[in-house]
C-alpha positions as CSV (number, residue, x, y, z in Angstrom):
1,X,0.0,0.0,0.0
2,X,1.5,3.4,-0.9
3,X,1.5,6.3,1.4
4,X,-1.0,8.3,-0.7
5,X,-3.8,5.8,0.0
6,X,-3.1,5.3,3.7
7,X,-5.8,6.2,6.2
8,X,-5.0,8.4,9.1
9,X,-5.1,5.4,11.4
10,X,-2.7,3.5,9.2
11,X,-0.3,6.4,9.1
12,X,-0.3,6.7,12.9
13,X,0.3,3.0,13.2
14,X,3.2,3.1,10.8
15,X,4.6,6.2,12.6
16,X,4.4,4.5,15.9
17,X,6.0,1.3,14.6
18,X,9.0,3.4,13.3
19,X,9.2,5.3,16.6
20,X,9.2,2.0,18.5
21,X,12.0,0.6,16.2
22,X,14.1,3.7,16.8
23,X,13.6,3.5,20.5
24,X,14.5,-0.2,20.5
25,X,17.7,0.5,18.5
26,X,18.7,3.4,20.8
27,X,17.9,1.3,23.9
28,X,20.2,-1.5,22.6
29,X,23.0,1.1,22.2
30,X,22.3,2.4,25.7
31,X,22.6,-1.1,27.1
32,X,25.9,-1.7,25.4
33,X,27.2,1.7,26.6
34,X,26.1,0.9,30.2
35,X,27.9,-2.4,30.1
36,X,31.1,-0.8,28.8
37,X,30.8,1.9,31.4
38,X,30.4,-0.6,34.2
39,X,33.4,-2.6,32.9
40,X,35.5,0.6,32.9
41,X,34.5,1.5,36.4
42,X,35.0,-2.0,37.9
43,X,37.8,-3.6,35.9
44,X,40.1,-0.6,35.0
45,X,42.1,1.7,37.1
46,X,39.8,4.7,37.2
47,X,42.7,7.0,38.1
48,X,44.1,6.5,34.6
49,X,43.6,9.6,32.5
50,X,42.5,7.6,29.4
51,X,40.0,5.6,31.5
52,X,38.6,8.8,32.9
53,X,38.2,10.3,29.5
54,X,36.5,7.1,28.2
55,X,34.1,7.2,31.2
56,X,33.2,10.8,30.5
57,X,32.7,10.1,26.8
58,X,30.4,7.2,27.5
59,X,28.5,9.2,30.1
60,X,27.9,12.0,27.6
61,X,26.9,9.5,24.9
62,X,24.4,7.9,27.3
63,X,22.9,11.4,28.0
64,X,22.5,12.0,24.3
65,X,20.9,8.6,23.6
66,X,18.5,8.9,26.5
67,X,17.5,12.4,25.3
68,X,17.0,10.9,21.8
69,X,14.6,8.3,23.2
70,X,12.6,11.0,25.0
71,X,12.4,13.1,21.9
72,X,11.1,10.1,19.8
73,X,8.5,9.4,22.5
74,X,7.5,13.0,22.7
75,X,7.1,13.4,19.0
76,X,5.0,10.3,18.5
77,X,1.3,10.6,18.1
78,X,0.5,8.0,20.8
79,X,-1.6,9.3,23.7
80,X,0.3,6.7,25.9
81,X,3.5,8.8,25.5
82,X,1.9,12.1,26.4
83,X,1.9,13.3,30.0
84,X,-1.4,13.4,31.9
85,X,-3.3,16.5,31.0
86,X,-1.1,17.0,27.9
């Protein structure tokens, strides 16, 4: 079915599916980064400058990825993602 002939409901469903896929992808990246960060903090000498830099880099990446998930959720048309009263 081409996009010109889609109903509003079908468009919303497709949009939500795409948003969910994006969130799942970003969540997988978050999980990998968290695992790496935990490894750096527990298995490496955190006093090492390179280790500290890598920890800061991973922490910033996690913030960006979490923000990305929130933006995807906020931009979706799903009433489930909207705050109460919003």
